[in-house]
Structure formats: structure tokens, C-alpha cells
C-alpha positions as CSV (number, residue, x, y, z in Angstrom):
1,M,94.0,193.9,-139.5
2,T,92.3,195.6,-142.5
3,R,89.4,193.7,-144.1
4,L,89.4,193.4,-147.9
5,I,86.0,194.2,-149.5
6,L,85.6,193.2,-153.1
7,K,83.3,195.1,-155.4
8,A,80.2,193.5,-157.0
9,S,80.6,194.5,-160.6
10,I,82.8,195.2,-163.6
11,C,83.1,198.6,-165.2
12,H,84.9,200.3,-168.1
13,K,88.3,201.6,-167.2
14,S,87.1,205.2,-167.6
15,Q,84.8,204.7,-164.7
16,L,87.5,203.4,-162.3
17,P,88.5,205.9,-159.6
18,P,92.0,207.3,-160.0
19,K,94.5,205.8,-157.6
20,K,98.2,206.0,-157.0
21,V,99.4,203.0,-155.0
22,Y,102.8,201.4,-154.5
23,H,103.2,198.1,-156.4
24,W,105.3,195.6,-154.6
25,P,108.0,194.2,-157.1
26,Y,106.7,190.6,-156.7
27,E,108.6,189.4,-159.8
28,K,111.9,190.3,-158.2
29,Y,111.3,189.9,-154.4
30,T,109.4,187.5,-152.3
31,Y,106.6,188.6,-150.0
32,N,106.9,187.0,-146.6
33,A,106.4,187.8,-142.9
34,L,109.2,190.3,-142.9
35,T,108.8,192.1,-146.3
36,M,105.0,192.3,-145.9
37,W,105.5,195.3,-143.6
38,L,106.9,197.3,-146.5
39,D,103.6,197.0,-148.4
40,I,100.6,196.0,-146.2
41,F,97.9,198.1,-148.0
42,T,96.4,195.4,-150.2
43,E,92.9,196.7,-149.9
44,K,93.8,200.1,-151.5
45,K,95.0,198.3,-154.6
46,F,91.7,196.7,-155.4
47,D,88.8,198.1,-157.5
48,E,85.8,196.8,-159.4
49,N,87.9,195.1,-162.0
50,S,90.3,193.3,-159.6
51,M,89.5,189.8,-160.6
52,I,90.7,187.0,-162.9
53,I,88.8,186.3,-166.1
54,Q,89.4,183.2,-168.2
55,L,88.6,183.4,-171.9
56,D,87.6,180.1,-173.5
57,G,86.4,178.7,-176.7
58,N,87.4,176.3,-179.5
59,I,90.7,176.2,-181.2
60,D,91.6,179.2,-183.5
61,N,88.4,181.2,-182.8
62,G,90.2,184.5,-182.1
63,K,90.4,184.3,-178.3
64,C,93.7,186.2,-178.1
65,E,92.6,189.1,-180.3
66,F,89.3,189.4,-178.3
67,G,91.2,189.2,-175.0
68,R,93.6,191.9,-175.9
69,K,90.8,194.3,-176.9
70,L,88.8,193.5,-173.8
71,A,91.7,193.9,-171.5
72,D,92.4,197.3,-173.0
73,E,88.9,198.5,-172.4
74,L,88.7,197.1,-168.8
75,G,92.2,198.3,-167.8
76,M,93.3,194.7,-167.2
77,K,96.4,192.8,-168.0
78,F,96.3,190.1,-170.7
79,F,98.5,187.1,-170.4
80,E,99.7,185.7,-173.7
81,P,99.2,181.9,-174.3
82,I,101.8,179.6,-172.8
83,D,105.0,178.8,-174.6
84,L,106.1,175.2,-174.4
85,E,109.6,176.0,-175.8
86,R,110.6,176.7,-172.1
87,E,110.0,173.0,-171.4
88,Y,112.4,171.7,-174.1
89,I,115.2,174.3,-174.0
90,N,117.1,174.4,-170.7
91,E,118.7,177.4,-169.0
92,D,122.0,176.8,-170.9
93,G,120.2,177.0,-174.3
94,Y,120.4,173.2,-175.0
95,D,117.4,171.8,-176.9
96,L,116.5,168.5,-175.3
97,R,114.6,167.5,-178.4
98,A,118.0,166.8,-180.0
99,L,118.1,163.6,-178.0
100,N,114.9,162.2,-179.6
101,P,116.7,160.1,-182.2
102,L,118.5,158.3,-179.3
103,L,115.3,157.7,-177.3
104,P,112.4,155.2,-177.7
105,E,109.1,156.8,-178.8
106,R,107.4,156.6,-175.5
107,V,109.9,158.9,-173.7
108,R,110.7,161.4,-176.4
109,Y,110.2,165.1,-175.9
110,C,107.0,165.6,-177.9
111,D,106.3,169.2,-179.0
112,L,103.4,170.7,-180.9
113,E,104.9,169.9,-184.2
114,M,105.2,166.2,-183.4
115,F,101.7,166.2,-182.0
116,H,100.3,167.7,-185.2
117,E,102.1,165.1,-187.3
118,N,100.7,162.2,-185.2
119,P,98.3,163.0,-182.4
120,S,98.1,159.4,-181.2
121,R,101.8,159.0,-180.6
122,H,102.6,157.8,-177.1
123,S,104.9,160.6,-176.1
124,A,102.0,163.1,-176.6
125,I,100.8,162.3,-173.1
126,H,103.9,163.9,-171.7
127,M,103.3,167.0,-173.8
128,Q,99.8,167.2,-172.3
129,M,101.1,167.2,-168.8
130,F,103.7,169.9,-169.8
131,M,100.8,172.1,-171.0
132,F,98.8,171.6,-167.8
133,K,101.9,172.4,-165.7
134,H,102.6,175.6,-167.6
135,R,98.9,176.7,-167.4
136,L,98.9,176.0,-163.7
137,Y,102.0,178.1,-163.2
138,Q,100.5,180.8,-165.3
139,Y,97.4,180.9,-163.1
140,I,99.7,181.3,-160.1
141,K,101.4,184.2,-161.8
142,A,98.1,185.7,-162.4
143,L,97.2,185.5,-158.7
144,Q,100.6,187.1,-157.9
145,H,99.9,190.0,-160.2
146,L,96.3,190.4,-158.9
147,F,97.3,190.5,-155.2
148,N,100.4,192.7,-155.6
149,T,99.1,195.3,-158.0
150,G,95.3,195.1,-157.8
151,Q,95.0,194.9,-161.6
152,G,92.7,192.3,-163.0
153,V,94.0,189.6,-165.3
154,I,92.5,188.0,-168.5
155,L,93.8,184.5,-169.3
156,P,93.3,182.8,-172.7
157,R,92.2,179.5,-171.3
158,S,93.5,178.3,-167.9
159,A,94.3,175.2,-166.0
160,F,90.6,175.0,-164.9
161,T,89.4,174.5,-168.5
162,E,92.4,172.8,-170.1
163,R,90.7,169.5,-169.5
164,V,88.7,169.7,-172.7
165,F,91.8,168.6,-174.8
166,V,92.2,165.5,-172.7
167,E,88.5,164.6,-173.0
168,A,88.6,165.1,-176.8
169,A,91.8,163.1,-177.3
170,H,90.5,160.3,-175.0
171,N,87.2,160.1,-176.9
172,L,89.1,159.7,-180.2
173,G,91.3,157.0,-178.8
174,W,94.5,159.0,-178.9
175,L,95.4,158.4,-175.2
176,P,96.3,155.0,-173.6
177,M,93.2,153.1,-172.6
178,G,92.9,150.9,-169.5
179,Y,92.7,147.2,-169.6
180,L,92.9,144.0,-167.5
181,R,96.2,142.2,-167.9
182,S,96.3,138.4,-168.1
183,D,97.8,138.1,-164.6
184,G,94.8,140.0,-163.1
185,V,96.5,143.4,-162.7
186,Q,94.1,146.3,-163.6
187,F,95.5,149.3,-165.5
188,Y,93.5,152.4,-165.7
189,D,93.0,155.0,-168.5
190,W,95.7,157.7,-168.7
191,K,92.8,160.2,-168.5
192,H,92.1,159.1,-164.9
193,F,95.7,159.8,-164.0
194,Y,95.5,163.3,-165.5
195,L,92.2,164.0,-163.7
196,N,93.6,162.9,-160.4
197,V,96.7,165.2,-160.7
198,R,94.5,168.0,-162.0
199,N,91.9,167.9,-159.3
200,L,94.5,167.7,-156.5
201,A,96.5,170.6,-157.9
202,L,93.5,172.9,-158.5
203,A,92.0,172.1,-155.1
204,D,95.3,173.4,-153.6
205,I,95.0,176.6,-155.6
206,C,91.5,177.2,-153.9
207,L,90.8,180.5,-155.6
208,F,88.7,179.9,-158.8
209,P,88.1,182.4,-161.6
210,K,85.1,184.6,-160.9
211,L,84.2,185.0,-164.6
212,T,84.5,182.6,-167.6
213,I,83.8,184.2,-171.0
214,Y,83.0,181.5,-173.5
215,L,83.3,182.5,-177.2
216,E,80.8,180.5,-179.2
217,T,82.2,179.9,-182.7
218,P,80.9,177.3,-185.1
219,V,83.3,174.4,-185.8
220,D,83.1,175.0,-189.5
221,T,84.4,178.6,-188.9
222,C,87.3,177.3,-186.8
223,M,88.2,174.7,-189.4
224,A,88.2,177.4,-192.2
225,R,90.6,179.5,-190.1
226,I,92.8,176.5,-189.5
227,K,93.0,175.6,-193.2
228,A,93.7,179.2,-194.1
229,S,96.6,179.5,-191.5
230,S,99.9,180.7,-192.8
231,D,101.7,178.1,-190.6
232,P,101.9,174.8,-192.6
233,M,102.1,172.9,-189.3
234,I,98.6,174.2,-188.4
235,A,97.1,174.1,-191.9
236,N,98.2,170.5,-192.6
237,S,97.7,169.2,-189.0
238,K,96.4,165.7,-188.6
239,A,95.2,166.6,-185.1
240,L,93.1,169.6,-185.9
241,I,90.3,167.7,-187.6
242,P,86.5,168.4,-187.3
243,E,86.0,165.4,-185.0
244,Y,88.6,166.8,-182.6
245,L,87.0,170.2,-182.5
246,E,83.6,168.8,-182.1
247,N,84.7,166.7,-179.1
248,I,86.3,169.9,-177.6
249,E,83.0,171.7,-178.0
250,R,81.1,168.8,-176.4
251,A,83.5,168.7,-173.5
252,Y,82.9,172.4,-172.9
253,E,79.2,172.0,-172.9
254,D,78.9,168.8,-170.9
255,I,81.7,169.0,-168.4
256,V,83.8,172.2,-168.1
257,L,81.2,175.0,-168.3
258,P,78.7,173.4,-165.9
259,K,81.6,173.0,-163.4
260,Q,82.6,176.6,-163.9
261,E,79.1,177.8,-163.2
262,T,79.3,176.2,-159.7
263,N,82.3,178.4,-158.8
264,G,81.6,181.6,-160.8
265,I,79.7,183.1,-163.7
266,V,79.8,181.8,-167.3
267,F,79.2,184.5,-169.8
268,R,78.6,183.4,-173.4
269,V,79.5,185.6,-176.4
270,D,78.5,184.9,-180.0
271,H,81.9,185.1,-181.8
272,P,81.7,184.0,-185.5
273,R,84.3,186.7,-186.4
274,D,86.7,189.2,-184.8
275,K,84.9,192.0,-183.1
276,S,85.4,195.7,-183.6
277,R,86.0,198.1,-180.7
278,E,82.3,199.1,-180.7
279,E,81.3,195.5,-180.4
280,I,83.8,195.0,-177.5
281,L,82.2,198.0,-175.8
282,D,78.8,196.3,-176.1
283,V,80.3,193.3,-174.4
284,V,81.6,195.5,-171.6
285,Q,78.1,197.0,-171.1
286,D,76.7,193.5,-170.7
287,L,79.5,192.6,-168.2
288,E,78.6,195.6,-166.1
289,K,75.2,194.1,-165.5
290,L,76.7,191.0,-163.8
291,D,76.6,190.8,-160.0
292,F,79.6,189.2,-158.3
293,T,78.3,189.7,-154.7
294,Y,78.8,186.7,-152.5
295,D,75.6,185.1,-151.1
296,M,75.7,182.6,-148.3
297,K,73.0,180.6,-150.1
298,D,75.1,180.4,-153.3
299,M,78.4,178.6,-153.5
300,R,79.8,180.9,-156.1
301,F,82.6,183.3,-155.1
302,E,82.7,181.6,-151.7
303,T,86.5,181.5,-151.7
304,W,86.6,185.2,-152.5
305,D,84.3,186.1,-149.6
306,P,85.9,188.7,-147.3
307,D,85.0,186.6,-144.2
308,F,86.9,183.7,-145.8
309,M,89.8,186.0,-146.6
310,Y,90.1,187.4,-143.0
311,F,93.9,186.8,-143.0
312,W,94.4,188.3,-146.5
313,H,97.7,190.0,-145.8
314,S,99.2,187.4,-143.6
315,Y,98.3,184.3,-145.6
316,M,96.7,184.6,-149.0
317,R,99.0,187.2,-150.5
318,R,102.1,185.8,-149.0
319,R,101.1,182.3,-150.1
320,F,100.9,183.2,-153.8
321,T,103.9,185.5,-153.8
322,S,106.4,183.3,-152.1
323,Y,107.8,179.9,-152.9
324,R,104.8,178.3,-151.2
325,A,102.7,179.3,-154.2
326,L,104.4,176.4,-156.1
327,R,103.3,173.7,-153.6
328,A,100.5,172.7,-156.0
329,M,103.2,171.5,-158.4
330,R,104.0,168.6,-156.1
331,Y,100.9,166.9,-157.3
332,L,102.5,166.5,-160.7
333,N,104.6,163.6,-159.3
334,Q,101.8,161.2,-158.5
335,K,102.5,157.5,-158.7
336,D,101.6,156.0,-162.0
337,F,102.3,152.3,-161.6
338,D,98.7,151.3,-162.4
339,I,98.2,153.6,-165.4
340,A,98.0,152.4,-168.9
341,G,100.9,153.8,-171.0
342,L,103.0,154.6,-167.9
343,G,103.1,151.9,-165.3
344,D,102.4,148.9,-167.5
345,S,105.6,149.2,-169.4
346,L,109.4,149.6,-169.0
347,N,108.6,153.2,-168.1
348,Q,110.9,153.5,-165.1
349,E,113.8,152.0,-167.1
350,L,113.2,154.3,-170.0
351,I,113.1,157.3,-167.7
352,S,116.5,156.3,-166.4
353,L,117.8,155.8,-170.0
354,R,116.6,159.4,-170.8
355,A,118.4,160.7,-167.7
356,Y,121.5,158.9,-168.7
357,L,121.5,160.3,-172.2
358,I,120.9,163.8,-170.9
359,M,123.9,163.4,-168.6
360,A,126.1,161.9,-171.3
361,N,125.2,164.3,-174.1
362,V,124.3,167.5,-172.2
363,G,126.3,167.1,-168.9
364,I,129.7,166.9,-170.6
365,K,129.1,170.1,-172.6
366,Y,127.6,172.2,-169.8
367,G,129.4,170.7,-166.8
368,Y,126.4,169.3,-164.9
369,K,127.1,167.8,-161.5
370,R,127.6,164.0,-161.8
371,D,126.8,163.1,-158.2
372,L,123.8,160.8,-159.0
373,P,124.6,157.2,-158.0
374,W,123.3,155.7,-161.3
375,Y,125.5,157.9,-163.5
376,H,128.8,156.1,-162.5
377,K,127.1,152.8,-162.8
378,Y,126.1,153.3,-166.4
379,K,128.6,155.9,-167.7
380,N,130.6,153.2,-169.6
381,L,127.7,151.7,-171.4
382,S,128.0,152.1,-175.2
383,S,124.6,151.1,-176.4
384,I,120.9,151.3,-175.5
385,S,120.6,147.5,-175.6
386,G,123.5,147.2,-173.1
387,F,121.8,149.7,-170.9
388,L,118.5,147.9,-170.8
389,K,120.1,144.5,-170.2
390,S,121.9,146.0,-167.2
391,M,118.6,147.1,-165.8
392,H,117.3,143.6,-165.1
393,L,114.0,144.0,-166.8
394,G,112.4,141.3,-164.7
395,K,112.6,143.5,-161.5
396,R,109.5,145.1,-160.1
397,L,109.0,148.7,-160.8
398,D,109.3,149.5,-157.1
399,D,112.9,148.1,-157.2
400,C,114.0,150.1,-160.2
401,V,117.0,152.4,-160.1
402,F,114.7,155.4,-160.1
403,A,112.6,154.2,-157.2
404,G,112.4,156.8,-154.5
405,H,113.1,159.7,-156.9
406,D,110.6,162.2,-158.1
407,N,109.1,161.4,-161.5
408,P,110.7,163.8,-164.0
409,W,107.3,164.0,-165.7
């Protein structure tokens, strides 16, 4: 089997050797033990810039503009920021947020507009999990692109650094906090639930970004851009306040960036304003001086070591190009019975209520299958109060109607 040897540095796209290689259509076809024989030359696709770079910094500091320019100079692909609209609009075009007036606050479909109106609302915790899920899937898509084309990828923030928002919101008291109930049951912070899900999912990914570029922008500059935004939702946001941005910056410095330094290189760029092409080329020259060679005495780049990747063709590339790449998503359904804001409430009953309303309002119009056992049990209920009374609220959460099913969150 051919061994894959990764290069030790980054270079400008003009210095890359010309190559014409076949690109497996990974977006259309899977890559498994059978189809791998149609494209087994993974090594020939890679060059010095075949890596994943995550671009980080505070809110509204010009990451996307910087990333697009840098990707153009390095010959990499830039992934646009995630779009949460995919979470709320189903494949038939129905907007699930239309059900919000019928739902209690804690299980509503919270989008960015609702978050900016009231960042401490309970349903914002579900939006935060949606964002992590989409960033996790985007990172998997970046690995698919890297392995099948050899082209490097630049991500504007990733699932590895998305933690800063949870840390900032937790410090400001926007997330449910843990407490000891009168009957002696301990409920933990929602942040602990998020960190548990996050750590399990990212450990399953295994391949960490080799380079993190952190754009250092003063909080005052970010706030000025926010207030000058043409979008009234951003300009008048009750979430984008100086305290929130300061906590994000502190989370980067104290938690996220030190962690990234153990798995790769953190490169800091002073970014008080958008950079010109000449300034981007200066950044490229500085990046060319970085050394990405794996050293056995250094833990960085260990998962990208050619010896670790001995079965590159038969395992790693197939893993991230087939359905198995999504196996990290299974960690999003962790049990939450002892988490404040989730397990300490009528959470399971309210989940069932939301599922019932989706079936009653969406299923009729779009012809969804009605083979779920609870649908026929509650299809004749005419009110939310009648629904909740029928749920026997004194029952244990383990005995709820949704027990044994995957948590939709």
C-alpha cells in the first residue's frame, strides 16, 4: 500500500507544482471498499497546502473577508459560515418556526433573531446545539474535500473553537445553572452537558486542524462594526454587548487557544481592519516559515503522522467519505436527565408535545407517515392542557412516552 507523506510547510499557490489528478465525486458517490479501486491514488493529490486551517477571532472582526483573500492566495477552498435556516425549514419547504406560537418557550425553535432579542431565553440552548451540530458536519465535509481532492480548506471557526460562545453565555448567566433540588437530586450546569457531547464527538473525529489563525481585533472595534451594521437585528442586538465580546475573547485566551496549541500551531495576526492584498501576501510569507513536521517528542500533528495513517486508503479516506463519517453525530443524543434546563423539567413531555404538533400541522399537509404509536393516542386531543393532563405528569422521566427514542435535540 502506498504511504502518504505530508509536506512540512505552506506556500503560495504560484509555488505549487502543477498536477492533473482525477477527483473522486465524493459529493455524489460514496467511497467504500468497492469504489476505492476506481481512485486509489490519494498521495498524488496532496501538496504543501493540503491541510485544514481554522480562522478564528471575535464577532464581526472580518474573518470571512480575510479568509476568502487568504484562500485565493494559497489555492485553498473557503467554506462559508454555517446557515441555520437548514435546521428550521424541512425538505418540503415548511418552516417549523411557524409552530412557535403553539409551543411553550422552552421547546420553541429559537433562531438567531430570537437570540438577539433575548439571549437568556431558555430555547437558546437548543440553538446552540444546532450550531455545534452544523459546525461538526461542516468539519466532516472539509475532511471529505481534503481527502478526495487534495485541496486545502479554510474554515471560518470550527467545532473545535465554537466553545467560546458557550463559555461566554455561561459566564453571563444566560444558560441554565446547576443546583441541588430539595429532595437531594443534583442537577448540573447545561454547559457541562454541552462539553460532554462536544468532547465525545470531537474525539471521534480524531483529525485536528493543523493551523489555527487567530485574528486579534479590539473589542471596541468589533462593537463599532456591530453598531454600524446595515442589519437592524445585529445593530440593535441585546446579545452583542461589550461584556459578551469580552468573555469570548477571554475564553479564547484562557481555554481554546491553549488547547489548540497542543494539537497544532496557533498563528496570531493583528487585524484592526480589513487587509489589502499586499498585507495578505505578507501573512502568507510568515506562514511559509512555519514547520508542520511531526516530531515524536511533540504531540502536535500526531494524528496526521504518516505512520499513524498507514491504512490511509482503506480506512481514513473511506471513513470520512462514507456514511460512517457521521457516526460522531450519535453523541448529540446523550442522556440529559440530570442537566439543569433539560432533565429537571417536563422536558420529555414537551418534546412529545412538539412532535405531536409537527405531526398534526405538518404531517397532514405533507403526508408524513403516521406509524408512531403515540400519534394515534393523542391525535384527538384538542388542547395543550388536555395533552399534558394525558401525559400523567407524576411519572418518572424514564417512563415517559418518548423513553427509548432518540432525543430530537
